[in-house]
mmCIF file of the C-alpha atoms, coordinates in Angstrom:
data_MODEL
# 
_entry.id   MODEL 
# 
loop_
_atom_site.group_PDB 
_atom_site.id 
_atom_site.type_symbol 
_atom_site.label_atom_id 
_atom_site.label_alt_id 
_atom_site.label_comp_id 
_atom_site.label_asym_id 
_atom_site.label_entity_id 
_atom_site.label_seq_id 
_atom_site.pdbx_PDB_ins_code 
_atom_site.Cartn_x 
_atom_site.Cartn_y 
_atom_site.Cartn_z 
_atom_site.occupancy 
_atom_site.B_iso_or_equiv 
_atom_site.pdbx_formal_charge 
_atom_site.auth_seq_id 
_atom_site.auth_comp_id 
_atom_site.auth_asym_id 
_atom_site.auth_atom_id 
_atom_site.pdbx_PDB_model_num 
ATOM 1   C CA . MET A 1 1   ? -0.268 -11.865 -10.708 1.00 0.00 ? 1   MET A CA 1 
ATOM 2   C CA . THR A 1 2   ? 2.218  -9.445  -9.181  1.00 0.00 ? 2   THR A CA 1 
ATOM 3   C CA . VAL A 1 3   ? 4.322  -10.465 -6.193  1.00 0.00 ? 3   VAL A CA 1 
ATOM 4   C CA . PHE A 1 4   ? 6.480  -8.165  -4.080  1.00 0.00 ? 4   PHE A CA 1 
ATOM 5   C CA . ALA A 1 5   ? 9.077  -10.278 -2.263  1.00 0.00 ? 5   ALA A CA 1 
ATOM 6   C CA . ALA A 1 6   ? 12.210 -9.826  -0.216  1.00 0.00 ? 6   ALA A CA 1 
ATOM 7   C CA . GLY A 1 7   ? 15.338 -10.256 -2.317  1.00 0.00 ? 7   GLY A CA 1 
ATOM 8   C CA . SER A 1 8   ? 16.396 -13.297 -0.303  1.00 0.00 ? 8   SER A CA 1 
ATOM 9   C CA . LEU A 1 9   ? 13.396 -15.152 -1.757  1.00 0.00 ? 9   LEU A CA 1 
ATOM 10  C CA . ARG A 1 10  ? 14.404 -14.652 -5.400  1.00 0.00 ? 10  ARG A CA 1 
ATOM 11  C CA . ARG A 1 11  ? 15.824 -18.126 -6.065  1.00 0.00 ? 11  ARG A CA 1 
ATOM 12  C CA . ALA A 1 12  ? 13.035 -20.070 -4.336  1.00 0.00 ? 12  ALA A CA 1 
ATOM 13  C CA . PHE A 1 13  ? 10.202 -17.939 -5.695  1.00 0.00 ? 13  PHE A CA 1 
ATOM 14  C CA . SER A 1 14  ? 11.543 -17.979 -9.243  1.00 0.00 ? 14  SER A CA 1 
ATOM 15  C CA . ARG A 1 15  ? 11.554 -21.786 -9.200  1.00 0.00 ? 15  ARG A CA 1 
ATOM 16  C CA . MET A 1 16  ? 8.047  -21.912 -7.738  1.00 0.00 ? 16  MET A CA 1 
ATOM 17  C CA . ALA A 1 17  ? 6.830  -19.450 -10.368 1.00 0.00 ? 17  ALA A CA 1 
ATOM 18  C CA . ASP A 1 18  ? 7.956  -21.770 -13.162 1.00 0.00 ? 18  ASP A CA 1 
ATOM 19  C CA . ALA A 1 19  ? 6.014  -24.643 -11.579 1.00 0.00 ? 19  ALA A CA 1 
ATOM 20  C CA . TYR A 1 20  ? 2.960  -22.437 -10.971 1.00 0.00 ? 20  TYR A CA 1 
ATOM 21  C CA . GLN A 1 21  ? 2.919  -21.240 -14.582 1.00 0.00 ? 21  GLN A CA 1 
ATOM 22  C CA . SER A 1 22  ? 3.221  -24.773 -15.958 1.00 0.00 ? 22  SER A CA 1 
ATOM 23  C CA . VAL A 1 23  ? 0.235  -25.931 -13.851 1.00 0.00 ? 23  VAL A CA 1 
ATOM 24  C CA . TYR A 1 24  ? -2.055 -22.878 -14.037 1.00 0.00 ? 24  TYR A CA 1 
ATOM 25  C CA . GLY A 1 25  ? -0.868 -21.155 -17.219 1.00 0.00 ? 25  GLY A CA 1 
ATOM 26  C CA . GLN A 1 26  ? -0.593 -17.818 -15.418 1.00 0.00 ? 26  GLN A CA 1 
ATOM 27  C CA . SER A 1 27  ? 2.685  -15.932 -15.183 1.00 0.00 ? 27  SER A CA 1 
ATOM 28  C CA . ILE A 1 28  ? 3.919  -14.158 -12.096 1.00 0.00 ? 28  ILE A CA 1 
ATOM 29  C CA . ASP A 1 29  ? 5.572  -10.754 -12.236 1.00 0.00 ? 29  ASP A CA 1 
ATOM 30  C CA . PHE A 1 30  ? 8.042  -10.315 -9.376  1.00 0.00 ? 30  PHE A CA 1 
ATOM 31  C CA . VAL A 1 31  ? 9.429  -7.211  -7.762  1.00 0.00 ? 31  VAL A CA 1 
ATOM 32  C CA . PHE A 1 32  ? 12.298 -8.246  -5.481  1.00 0.00 ? 32  PHE A CA 1 
ATOM 33  C CA . GLY A 1 33  ? 13.968 -5.924  -3.003  1.00 0.00 ? 33  GLY A CA 1 
ATOM 34  C CA . PRO A 1 34  ? 14.352 -4.983  0.651   1.00 0.00 ? 34  PRO A CA 1 
ATOM 35  C CA . ALA A 1 35  ? 11.045 -5.795  2.353   1.00 0.00 ? 35  ALA A CA 1 
ATOM 36  C CA . GLY A 1 36  ? 10.852 -2.434  4.117   1.00 0.00 ? 36  GLY A CA 1 
ATOM 37  C CA . LEU A 1 37  ? 11.155 -0.556  0.841   1.00 0.00 ? 37  LEU A CA 1 
ATOM 38  C CA . LEU A 1 38  ? 8.540  -2.803  -0.760  1.00 0.00 ? 38  LEU A CA 1 
ATOM 39  C CA . ARG A 1 39  ? 6.190  -2.163  2.173   1.00 0.00 ? 39  ARG A CA 1 
ATOM 40  C CA . GLU A 1 40  ? 6.699  1.574   1.706   1.00 0.00 ? 40  GLU A CA 1 
ATOM 41  C CA . ALA A 1 41  ? 5.846  1.216   -2.004  1.00 0.00 ? 41  ALA A CA 1 
ATOM 42  C CA . ILE A 1 42  ? 2.567  -0.455  -1.036  1.00 0.00 ? 42  ILE A CA 1 
ATOM 43  C CA . GLU A 1 43  ? 1.866  2.349   1.436   1.00 0.00 ? 43  GLU A CA 1 
ATOM 44  C CA . ARG A 1 44  ? 2.391  4.807   -1.431  1.00 0.00 ? 44  ARG A CA 1 
ATOM 45  C CA . GLY A 1 45  ? -0.317 3.039   -3.436  1.00 0.00 ? 45  GLY A CA 1 
ATOM 46  C CA . GLN A 1 46  ? 1.323  0.218   -5.382  1.00 0.00 ? 46  GLN A CA 1 
ATOM 47  C CA . LYS A 1 47  ? -0.887 -2.873  -5.304  1.00 0.00 ? 47  LYS A CA 1 
ATOM 48  C CA . PRO A 1 48  ? 0.798  -6.259  -5.553  1.00 0.00 ? 48  PRO A CA 1 
ATOM 49  C CA . ASP A 1 49  ? -1.365 -9.359  -5.291  1.00 0.00 ? 49  ASP A CA 1 
ATOM 50  C CA . LEU A 1 50  ? 1.031  -10.819 -2.732  1.00 0.00 ? 50  LEU A CA 1 
ATOM 51  C CA . PHE A 1 51  ? 3.717  -9.405  -0.445  1.00 0.00 ? 51  PHE A CA 1 
ATOM 52  C CA . ALA A 1 52  ? 6.285  -11.832 1.008   1.00 0.00 ? 52  ALA A CA 1 
ATOM 53  C CA . SER A 1 53  ? 8.573  -10.680 3.807   1.00 0.00 ? 53  SER A CA 1 
ATOM 54  C CA . ALA A 1 54  ? 10.700 -12.561 6.326   1.00 0.00 ? 54  ALA A CA 1 
ATOM 55  C CA . ASN A 1 55  ? 10.232 -9.677  8.750   1.00 0.00 ? 55  ASN A CA 1 
ATOM 56  C CA . THR A 1 56  ? 6.667  -10.118 10.019  1.00 0.00 ? 56  THR A CA 1 
ATOM 57  C CA . ALA A 1 57  ? 6.544  -6.507  11.201  1.00 0.00 ? 57  ALA A CA 1 
ATOM 58  C CA . HIS A 1 58  ? 6.158  -5.306  7.597   1.00 0.00 ? 58  HIS A CA 1 
ATOM 59  C CA . PRO A 1 59  ? 2.986  -7.249  6.701   1.00 0.00 ? 59  PRO A CA 1 
ATOM 60  C CA . GLU A 1 60  ? 1.576  -6.614  10.190  1.00 0.00 ? 60  GLU A CA 1 
ATOM 61  C CA . LYS A 1 61  ? 2.027  -2.873  9.680   1.00 0.00 ? 61  LYS A CA 1 
ATOM 62  C CA . LEU A 1 62  ? 0.225  -3.125  6.342   1.00 0.00 ? 62  LEU A CA 1 
ATOM 63  C CA . LEU A 1 63  ? -2.594 -5.051  8.011   1.00 0.00 ? 63  LEU A CA 1 
ATOM 64  C CA . ASP A 1 64  ? -2.890 -2.557  10.870  1.00 0.00 ? 64  ASP A CA 1 
ATOM 65  C CA . SER A 1 65  ? -3.035 0.395   8.477   1.00 0.00 ? 65  SER A CA 1 
ATOM 66  C CA . GLY A 1 66  ? -5.602 -1.182  6.157   1.00 0.00 ? 66  GLY A CA 1 
ATOM 67  C CA . TRP A 1 67  ? -3.275 -1.956  3.234   1.00 0.00 ? 67  TRP A CA 1 
ATOM 68  C CA . ALA A 1 68  ? -3.665 -5.721  3.698   1.00 0.00 ? 68  ALA A CA 1 
ATOM 69  C CA . TYR A 1 69  ? -6.605 -7.876  4.684   1.00 0.00 ? 69  TYR A CA 1 
ATOM 70  C CA . ARG A 1 70  ? -4.772 -10.952 5.990   1.00 0.00 ? 70  ARG A CA 1 
ATOM 71  C CA . THR A 1 71  ? -1.295 -12.128 6.982   1.00 0.00 ? 71  THR A CA 1 
ATOM 72  C CA . PHE A 1 72  ? 0.016  -15.601 7.641   1.00 0.00 ? 72  PHE A CA 1 
ATOM 73  C CA . PRO A 1 73  ? 3.407  -17.298 7.988   1.00 0.00 ? 73  PRO A CA 1 
ATOM 74  C CA . PHE A 1 74  ? 4.515  -19.254 4.935   1.00 0.00 ? 74  PHE A CA 1 
ATOM 75  C CA . ALA A 1 75  ? 8.036  -20.334 5.906   1.00 0.00 ? 75  ALA A CA 1 
ATOM 76  C CA . ARG A 1 76  ? 10.570 -20.273 8.710   1.00 0.00 ? 76  ARG A CA 1 
ATOM 77  C CA . ASN A 1 77  ? 14.317 -19.877 8.677   1.00 0.00 ? 77  ASN A CA 1 
ATOM 78  C CA . ALA A 1 78  ? 17.291 -19.375 10.927  1.00 0.00 ? 78  ALA A CA 1 
ATOM 79  C CA . LEU A 1 79  ? 19.979 -16.752 10.998  1.00 0.00 ? 79  LEU A CA 1 
ATOM 80  C CA . GLY A 1 80  ? 23.347 -17.932 9.773   1.00 0.00 ? 80  GLY A CA 1 
ATOM 81  C CA . LEU A 1 81  ? 26.696 -16.344 10.459  1.00 0.00 ? 81  LEU A CA 1 
ATOM 82  C CA . THR A 1 82  ? 29.739 -17.109 8.354   1.00 0.00 ? 82  THR A CA 1 
ATOM 83  C CA . VAL A 1 83  ? 33.156 -15.929 9.460   1.00 0.00 ? 83  VAL A CA 1 
ATOM 84  C CA . ARG A 1 84  ? 36.316 -16.108 7.392   1.00 0.00 ? 84  ARG A CA 1 
ATOM 85  C CA . SER A 1 85  ? 38.927 -18.109 9.262   1.00 0.00 ? 85  SER A CA 1 
ATOM 86  C CA . SER A 1 86  ? 41.834 -15.905 10.218  1.00 0.00 ? 86  SER A CA 1 
ATOM 87  C CA . ALA A 1 87  ? 44.188 -15.182 13.094  1.00 0.00 ? 87  ALA A CA 1 
ATOM 88  C CA . LEU A 1 88  ? 41.919 -12.251 13.995  1.00 0.00 ? 88  LEU A CA 1 
ATOM 89  C CA . THR A 1 89  ? 38.785 -14.431 14.381  1.00 0.00 ? 89  THR A CA 1 
ATOM 90  C CA . ALA A 1 90  ? 40.272 -17.683 15.719  1.00 0.00 ? 90  ALA A CA 1 
ATOM 91  C CA . GLY A 1 91  ? 38.469 -18.836 18.856  1.00 0.00 ? 91  GLY A CA 1 
ATOM 92  C CA . MET A 1 92  ? 36.197 -15.783 19.012  1.00 0.00 ? 92  MET A CA 1 
ATOM 93  C CA . HIS A 1 93  ? 32.595 -15.985 20.224  1.00 0.00 ? 93  HIS A CA 1 
ATOM 94  C CA . TRP A 1 94  ? 30.109 -14.984 17.492  1.00 0.00 ? 94  TRP A CA 1 
ATOM 95  C CA . LEU A 1 95  ? 29.056 -11.826 19.335  1.00 0.00 ? 95  LEU A CA 1 
ATOM 96  C CA . ASP A 1 96  ? 32.666 -10.753 19.724  1.00 0.00 ? 96  ASP A CA 1 
ATOM 97  C CA . VAL A 1 97  ? 33.116 -11.208 15.976  1.00 0.00 ? 97  VAL A CA 1 
ATOM 98  C CA . LEU A 1 98  ? 30.056 -9.045  15.241  1.00 0.00 ? 98  LEU A CA 1 
ATOM 99  C CA . THR A 1 99  ? 31.136 -6.275  17.598  1.00 0.00 ? 99  THR A CA 1 
ATOM 100 C CA . ASN A 1 100 ? 34.831 -6.202  16.662  1.00 0.00 ? 100 ASN A CA 1 
ATOM 101 C CA . PRO A 1 101 ? 35.503 -2.802  15.016  1.00 0.00 ? 101 PRO A CA 1 
ATOM 102 C CA . LYS A 1 102 ? 38.462 -4.293  13.081  1.00 0.00 ? 102 LYS A CA 1 
ATOM 103 C CA . LEU A 1 103 ? 36.128 -6.607  11.140  1.00 0.00 ? 103 LEU A CA 1 
ATOM 104 C CA . ARG A 1 104 ? 33.811 -5.720  8.292   1.00 0.00 ? 104 ARG A CA 1 
ATOM 105 C CA . ILE A 1 105 ? 30.251 -7.051  8.369   1.00 0.00 ? 105 ILE A CA 1 
ATOM 106 C CA . GLY A 1 106 ? 28.309 -7.892  5.219   1.00 0.00 ? 106 GLY A CA 1 
ATOM 107 C CA . ILE A 1 107 ? 24.495 -8.114  5.307   1.00 0.00 ? 107 ILE A CA 1 
ATOM 108 C CA . SER A 1 108 ? 21.802 -8.832  2.738   1.00 0.00 ? 108 SER A CA 1 
ATOM 109 C CA . THR A 1 109 ? 20.472 -5.282  2.332   1.00 0.00 ? 109 THR A CA 1 
ATOM 110 C CA . PRO A 1 110 ? 23.309 -2.966  3.368   1.00 0.00 ? 110 PRO A CA 1 
ATOM 111 C CA . ARG A 1 111 ? 21.721 0.350   2.388   1.00 0.00 ? 111 ARG A CA 1 
ATOM 112 C CA . SER A 1 112 ? 18.552 -0.193  4.391   1.00 0.00 ? 112 SER A CA 1 
ATOM 113 C CA . GLN A 1 113 ? 20.087 -1.895  7.431   1.00 0.00 ? 113 GLN A CA 1 
ATOM 114 C CA . ARG A 1 114 ? 23.554 -0.379  7.836   1.00 0.00 ? 114 ARG A CA 1 
ATOM 115 C CA . ARG A 1 115 ? 22.468 2.381   10.245  1.00 0.00 ? 115 ARG A CA 1 
ATOM 116 C CA . LEU A 1 116 ? 20.415 -0.053  12.340  1.00 0.00 ? 116 LEU A CA 1 
ATOM 117 C CA . CYS A 1 117 ? 23.263 -2.553  12.609  1.00 0.00 ? 117 CYS A CA 1 
ATOM 118 C CA . SER A 1 118 ? 25.884 0.074   13.381  1.00 0.00 ? 118 SER A CA 1 
ATOM 119 C CA . GLY A 1 119 ? 23.727 1.548   16.135  1.00 0.00 ? 119 GLY A CA 1 
ATOM 120 C CA . ALA A 1 120 ? 23.032 -1.849  17.656  1.00 0.00 ? 120 ALA A CA 1 
ATOM 121 C CA . PHE A 1 121 ? 26.699 -2.843  17.759  1.00 0.00 ? 121 PHE A CA 1 
ATOM 122 C CA . GLN A 1 122 ? 27.749 0.526   19.180  1.00 0.00 ? 122 GLN A CA 1 
ATOM 123 C CA . GLN A 1 123 ? 25.078 0.172   21.870  1.00 0.00 ? 123 GLN A CA 1 
ATOM 124 C CA . TYR A 1 124 ? 26.436 -3.258  22.772  1.00 0.00 ? 124 TYR A CA 1 
ATOM 125 C CA . ARG A 1 125 ? 29.965 -1.949  23.155  1.00 0.00 ? 125 ARG A CA 1 
ATOM 126 C CA . LYS A 1 126 ? 28.842 0.931   25.379  1.00 0.00 ? 126 LYS A CA 1 
ATOM 127 C CA . ASP A 1 127 ? 26.913 -0.973  28.023  1.00 0.00 ? 127 ASP A CA 1 
ATOM 128 C CA . SER A 1 128 ? 27.826 -4.663  27.454  1.00 0.00 ? 128 SER A CA 1 
ATOM 129 C CA . SER A 1 129 ? 24.171 -5.642  27.024  1.00 0.00 ? 129 SER A CA 1 
ATOM 130 C CA . TRP A 1 130 ? 22.534 -7.142  23.996  1.00 0.00 ? 130 TRP A CA 1 
ATOM 131 C CA . SER A 1 131 ? 18.970 -5.978  23.463  1.00 0.00 ? 131 SER A CA 1 
ATOM 132 C CA . TRP A 1 132 ? 18.701 -5.850  19.681  1.00 0.00 ? 132 TRP A CA 1 
ATOM 133 C CA . GLU A 1 133 ? 16.995 -8.715  17.867  1.00 0.00 ? 133 GLU A CA 1 
ATOM 134 C CA . LEU A 1 134 ? 17.843 -9.787  14.348  1.00 0.00 ? 134 LEU A CA 1 
ATOM 135 C CA . ALA A 1 135 ? 14.619 -9.843  12.353  1.00 0.00 ? 135 ALA A CA 1 
# 
């Protein structure tokens, strides 16, 4: 069995794979990476048995274009924000931290999301509205 999965699922899926193999005797080959890039690989013809993505837009796009026959939620999570305590961040609202040009932001897949994040934060600063959703 081949599974394409978002990199954030590596630890949990690796543990589940060990349990699965001990029960069913079948190994699982994983390809971990940014979900958008994995979706694009499927659209180019790669055929995993399972595709796991936290961003539901990716499997829905595969379903709509005929690359998948079914989608369903398998887990839920919440966005977490961690800020280093410093004089620069003391007492700041989380949105002010994210939009402060003096601070550096680290995200899980920087190459694929950097442009999106930068554009969203610049848009916020220009018109003081927040219309971008974290997916």
